[in-house]
N, C-alpha and C positions, 0 to 999 in steps of 0.2 A: 907421813913419810912414804915415798913411792917405792914399792917393792920391785924385785926383779921380774916377778910374774906380771905386774902391771906394765912395766916397761916392754915386755915381750908382746903383750896384748896391744899396746899402743903402736909398736912397730908393725905388727900384723895388720892393724887397721889402716895405718898409713900406706902400707904396701898394697892393700886391697883398693884403697882410694886411687892410688897411682895406676893400678891395673885397670880400674874402671875408666879412668880418663883415657888411658891408652887404647882401651877397647873402643871407646867412642871415636877417637881419632882414626883408628883402623877402619871402622865402619864407614865414616864419612869419606875417607880416601877411596874405599872400595866402590862406593856409590859413584864418585867422580870418575874413577878409572873404568868402571863398567859402562858408564854413559859414553865414555870416549872410545873404548875398544869393543864393547859388547861383552856380555857375560860369558859366552862360550870361549872367546879368544883371551879373555883376561887371565893372567897368571898371578899367582901369589907374589911372585917376584916384582911384578909391576906395582902392586900396592906397597910392598916393603920399600922399594926404591923411591917411590913418591914421598915417603915419610922419612927416609934416611935411616931406616932400621933394617934388621936382618929378617929374612923370611922365617927363620926359626921362631922369632917372637910372634909373628902372625900365627904360625901353626900352634904355638903354645896356647894362644887364646882360643883358637877355633878348630884345632885338630886337622880338618880337611878343607880343601877348597870348596866343596859343596856346602859345608856348614858355614863357611865365611860368606858365601853368596846368599845363602838363605837368611843369615842374620842381617846382611846389608839390605836385602829386599825388604825385610820387616822394618828395618831402620828407616828406609825411605818412605814406605807406604804408611807406616805408623803415624807419621806426622800428619798426613792427610786425614787419616781416620780419627786422630785426636781432635783435629779442627772440626770434623764432621760431628763428633760426639758433643763438643761444646756448642756448636750451632743448633743441633737438635734439642739440647737441653734448654735452650732459650725459647723454643717454640711455645706459642701461647695456646694452641689447640691442635687437634690431629691434622687438620689441613695445613696449618703453618709448619708443623713438624715434617709433614710429607714434602712440602716445598723445599725445606732445608735439606732433606735427604737427597732429593733429586739434584739440587744445585751443588751439593757437596761431593758428588761422585762424577767421574769422567775427567778428561784432560783439562787442567787449568794451568795458567802460567807456563813455566818451562816444562811442565808435565814430567818431571824427572822420575817420580814414582811410577807413572804409567809407562814410561819408556822401559824401565827395568821390569815392570809387570809383564809386558809383551815379550820381552827377551826371555823371561823366566818360563813362560808357557811352553816354548819349544824345548827348553832343558828339562822341564818337569817330567816328561815322558821317560827319561832315563836316569833321573836324579831324585831319589825319594825324599831327601831333606828339603829340597826346593818345592817338590809337590806338596809336602805336608804344610810348609809355610804358606804357599799359595792358597791352599784349602782353608787354612785358619783365617787368613786375612780376608778372603772372599766372604767367609761366613760372617765376619763382623759387620761388613757393609750390608749384606742381605738381612741380617738380624735387625738392623736399624730400619730398613725398609719394611720388613715384615711387621715390626712392632707398631710403626706408624699406621700401616694399613689395618691391622687388627684393632687399634684404638679407634680409628675412624669408623670402622664397620660396627664396632660395639656401640659407639655413640650415635650411629645412624647417619653420619655424614657421608659415608661411602657405601656403595652397594657392591660387595665382593664376596661371592660364595666360596671362593677357593683362594685364600691369601697365599698359600704355598705355591700354587700354580702361577699366580700373578707375579710373585717374586722371581720365580725361575724364568718366566718369559721376559720380564723387564730387565733382569740381570743379563740374560743372553743377548738381548737387543743392545744394551749399553756396551757390553764388551765388544760386540761386532762393529758397532758404529765408532767406538774409540779406535779400533784398529784401522778402520777406513779413514779416520781423521788424522792419525799420527803416522801410519805406514803408507797407505795408498794415497792419502791426501786428496781424496775426491769428495769428501764431505766436510763442510766447514763446521766449526764449533757451534756457531749460531744455529745451523741446520740440525746438528745433533741434538741440541737442547730442545728445539721445536718439536722434532719427531718424538723425543722421549716424553715430553709433556703430553703430546697427542695420544701416545700409546698408553700412558698411565691413566689419563682421563677416560679413555675408552674402557679400560679394565675396571675402573672404579665408579662408573656412572657419573662422571664429572664433565664440566666444560673445560677445555684446555686453558682458557683464559684464567680460570681459578688457580692455576698452577704457575702463573707468570710471577 
């Protein structure tokens, strides 16, 4: 026999599931609208109207516009990082994992996550929630690169006396070239990949052809 308490729990669980679905819909709509309007210009009302809901429901889920944008940024970039994690896990040795890390970072496809990422850099100076999210997401990619380098150095495949310095230099180069590719459009994606391979190879005592 189902008790009143069990019914209440079931209703609460159902409500939570509905809220989770709604949250995902709001995040997806925010990513779309931010890509169209830009993060700075985007209003909560734009997101609400695109879904046919009230702005109040968006604020109920995210409290502030900053938190909404931070969550949308994480939503967009998290998919890229999840693909990177799966690819790296399939690596057969340190060199193979390193190749996968390099290939899994930087603009690919429509580069939606990267477009938001670049937008967020400008906002991060004045918006702490966005700055915190950027730092956390950046740390996840750099950790994957650092782990691959340390594994290869330990096994003797790489020569890298300063993995932390290498990660900082390669990360800065990748960020700058990605801006040149997506914003200035004076560096092709193929050239970006070539330069990154050459830079990583120089840092680790490899030949660039080993990273193709």
